[in-house]
C-alpha positions in Angstrom: 130.3 186.6 100.5 131.0 183.2 99.0 130.4 183.2 95.2 128.4 180.6 93.3 131.6 179.0 91.9 133.0 178.4 95.3 129.8 176.8 96.5 129.6 174.5 93.5 133.2 173.5 94.1 132.3 172.6 97.7 129.4 170.5 96.5 131.7 168.6 94.1 134.4 168.0 96.8 131.9 166.6 99.2 130.2 164.5 96.6 133.5 163.0 95.6 134.5 162.2 99.2 132.5 159.1 100.4 133.5 159.9 104.0 131.3 163.0 103.9 127.7 162.2 104.7 125.6 162.8 101.6 123.0 164.5 103.8 125.5 167.3 104.4 126.0 167.8 100.7 122.2 167.9 100.1 121.8 170.5 102.8 124.5 172.6 101.0 122.4 172.2 97.9 119.4 173.6 99.7 121.5 176.7 100.7 122.8 177.1 97.1 119.2 176.8 95.8 118.3 179.7 98.1 121.3 181.7 96.9 120.4 181.1 93.2 116.7 181.7 93.7 116.2 178.1 92.4 113.2 176.5 94.2 113.5 173.4 92.1 117.0 172.6 93.6 115.7 173.2 97.1 112.7 170.9 96.4 114.9 168.1 95.0 117.5 168.2 97.8 114.8 168.4 100.5 112.9 165.4 99.0 116.2 163.4 99.0 116.7 164.4 102.6 113.2 163.8 103.9 111.7 161.4 101.4 109.4 161.8 98.5 105.7 162.5 99.1 103.0 160.4 97.4 102.2 163.3 95.1 105.8 163.8 94.0 107.1 162.4 90.8 110.0 160.1 91.4 113.3 160.5 89.7 114.1 157.6 87.4 116.9 156.3 89.7 114.4 155.8 92.5 112.3 153.3 90.5 113.6 149.8 90.7 112.5 146.4 89.4 112.3 143.3 91.5 110.6 139.9 91.4 107.2 139.5 93.0 107.2 136.5 95.4 104.7 134.8 97.7 104.4 132.4 100.5 101.4 130.1 100.4 99.8 126.9 101.8 98.2 124.4 99.4 96.6 121.7 101.4 99.2 120.3 103.8 102.0 121.9 101.8 103.7 125.2 102.7 105.9 127.0 100.1 107.9 130.2 100.5 109.6 132.5 98.0 107.5 131.3 95.0 107.3 133.6 91.9 103.9 135.2 91.3 103.0 134.7 87.6 101.1 137.2 85.5 98.0 135.0 85.4 97.6 135.3 89.2 97.1 139.1 89.2 94.4 141.3 87.6 95.1 142.8 84.2 95.5 146.4 85.4 98.3 145.4 87.8 100.3 143.1 85.4 102.2 145.9 83.7 103.6 147.2 87.0 103.8 144.1 89.1 107.6 144.2 89.1 107.9 148.0 89.7 109.0 149.2 93.2 109.2 152.9 94.0 111.6 154.0 96.7 110.3 157.1 98.4 112.4 156.8 101.6 114.8 159.5 102.8 118.3 158.9 101.4 119.8 158.3 104.8 117.4 155.3 105.2 118.5 153.9 101.9 122.2 154.3 103.0 121.5 152.5 106.3 119.8 149.7 104.5 122.7 149.2 102.1 125.2 149.2 104.9 123.6 146.3 106.9 125.8 143.2 106.6 124.8 139.5 106.8 121.6 137.8 106.0 120.8 136.7 102.5 121.7 140.1 101.0 118.2 141.1 100.1 115.3 143.2 101.5 111.7 142.3 101.2 109.0 144.9 100.4 105.5 143.9 101.1 102.0 145.3 100.9 101.0 147.2 104.1 97.2 147.5 103.7 95.9 144.2 104.9 96.4 141.8 102.0 94.6 143.3 99.0 97.2 141.8 96.7 97.1 138.5 98.6 93.3 138.3 98.1 93.7 139.0 94.4 96.2 136.2 94.0 94.1 133.8 96.0 91.0 134.6 94.0 92.8 134.1 90.7 94.4 130.9 91.7 90.9 129.3 92.0 92.3 126.3 93.9 90.8 124.4 96.8 92.7 124.5 100.2 94.9 127.3 98.8 95.8 130.3 101.0 98.4 133.1 100.5 100.2 134.3 103.7 102.5 136.9 102.2 103.3 138.7 98.9 106.5 140.7 98.6 109.2 142.0 96.4 112.7 140.8 97.0 115.2 143.6 96.4 119.0 143.1 96.5 120.5 145.2 99.2 123.1 146.5 96.7 120.2 148.2 94.9 119.8 150.7 97.8 123.5 151.6 97.7 123.2 152.1 93.9 120.5 154.7 94.4 122.8 156.6 96.8 125.7 156.3 94.4 123.6 157.8 91.6 122.8 160.8 93.7 126.5 161.4 94.3 127.2 161.0 90.6 124.4 163.5 89.6 125.9 166.1 92.0 129.3 165.7 90.4 127.8 165.8 87.0 125.9 169.0 87.9 129.1 170.8 88.9 130.9 169.5 85.8 128.2 171.0 83.6 128.6 174.2 85.5 132.4 174.2 85.1 132.1 173.7 81.3 129.6 176.5 81.0 131.5 179.1 83.0 134.8 178.3 81.1 133.3 180.0 78.0 134.1 183.7 77.8 131.3 186.1 78.8 129.2 183.4 80.6 127.4 184.6 83.7 128.1 182.2 86.6 124.6 182.5 88.1 122.9 181.7 84.7 125.3 178.8 84.2 124.5 177.5 87.7 120.7 177.7 87.1 121.1 175.8 83.9 123.4 173.1 85.5 120.9 172.2 88.3 118.6 170.6 85.7 121.0 167.7 85.8 119.6 166.7 89.2 116.1 168.2 89.2 114.7 166.7 86.0 112.5 163.7 87.2 112.6 161.9 83.8 110.1 159.3 84.9 107.2 157.6 83.4 105.6 155.8 86.4 102.5 157.4 87.8 102.9 158.1 91.6 99.8 156.0 92.3 100.8 153.0 90.1 102.0 150.6 92.8 99.8 148.8 95.3 98.3 150.6 98.2 101.2 150.8 100.6 104.4 148.9 101.3 106.6 148.0 104.1 110.2 146.8 103.6 111.9 144.2 105.9 115.2 142.5 105.7 116.6 139.4 107.2 118.8 141.4 109.6 116.1 143.7 111.0 116.4 146.4 108.3 113.0 147.9 107.8 112.0 150.7 105.4 108.5 151.8 104.7 107.3 153.1 101.4 104.1 154.6 100.2 103.1 154.8 96.5 99.3 155.3 96.5 98.6 158.3 98.6 98.6 156.7 102.0 101.0 157.9 104.7 103.1 155.3 106.5 106.1 155.3 108.9 109.7 154.9 107.6 112.2 153.1 109.9 115.6 151.7 109.2 117.5 149.7 111.8 120.5 147.4 111.6 123.8 146.5 113.3 125.7 149.3 111.6 123.1 152.1 111.8 119.8 152.9 113.4 117.7 155.7 111.8 114.1 156.5 112.2 112.0 158.9 110.1 108.3 159.2 111.0 105.9 160.9 108.5 102.7 159.9 110.2 101.4 157.7 113.0 100.2 155.0 110.7 102.2 151.8 110.9 102.1 148.5 109.2 102.6 145.0 110.6 104.9 142.4 109.1 103.4 139.2 107.6 101.6 137.5 110.6 102.4 134.0 111.7 99.6 131.7 110.8 97.3 130.7 113.7 96.9 127.1 114.7 93.6 126.7 112.9 95.2 128.0 109.7 98.1 125.5 109.7 98.3 122.2 107.7 98.0 120.2 111.0 94.6 121.7 111.6 93.6 120.9 108.0 94.9 117.3 108.4 93.0 117.0 111.7 89.7 118.1 110.1 90.2 115.6 107.3 90.8 112.8 109.8 87.8 113.7 112.0 85.7 113.9 108.9 86.8 110.5 107.7 86.1 108.9 111.1 82.6 110.4 111.1 82.0 109.1 107.6 83.1 105.6 108.5 80.9 105.7 111.6 77.9 106.7 109.5 78.6 103.9 106.9 78.9 101.3 109.7 75.6 102.4 111.3 73.9 102.2 107.9 75.4 98.8 107.3 74.2 97.4 110.6 70.8 98.9 110.1 70.6 97.1 106.8 71.5 93.8 108.3 68.9 94.2 111.1 66.1 95.0 108.6 67.2 92.3 106.2 67.2 89.7 109.0 63.6 90.6 109.8 62.2 90.2 106.3 59.9 87.3 105.4 61.2 84.7 102.9 59.0 86.0 100.1 59.7 89.6 100.8 
């Protein structure tokens, strides 16, 4: 039977070899967790493989920060990629408006990081029908102002960084184990159970329900990753030229920001203004001619 030392060595070799799929190494961690009787290692590796559930506390490396942007129409003017300022969101949301939790399976993050081309970023947007859009629109308190999309813009390299941190933690776990077993009289199993805390400690401060209702991620080159941070289940899908991966948790899906209808566009707004102006001029003309007619019929002393 393979001993714990040999298993940990295999984990380290695979984690150091970027050609070995990280999913294989995580599955090995599940097996090692079973051998050690360490359910926390099984739970961590399984969460990395399948994605974190809404009730799971996220590791610190899966919490990223990104600017919150919006697309909007103000009268006849359209603007895209404009920063959302703190005064446009309600007070409870301000402290976390730049926090983006990544709950997707690790292979989905890998696929997103590998996609080439585009502007090098991925957008993560609200998936529950525009609650955040309505909040911003209400706080803007401006006439002829409408928000069509609100989203976080995340550099694609961020997803690769999360994957690299998992590899690094696996190597660190084995290094801690090696240091411990090198001491005379140290039990290998006890050293292994102690070393796994390198990867299983969440070390986070963000509440799992702290972000907006649900999110959907979309990139310029068809990379899509869906995340959920408030207890609602969504579908996770990643697709691109270099990889196509799909992980479905439930049948609930979210739509990308919709294209404005004709009656929501600036041309429709301009048309309504023009028609209104013509109607006003016609009313003024009718009133003026009525005045002339009445005035012409007055008696001289009247």
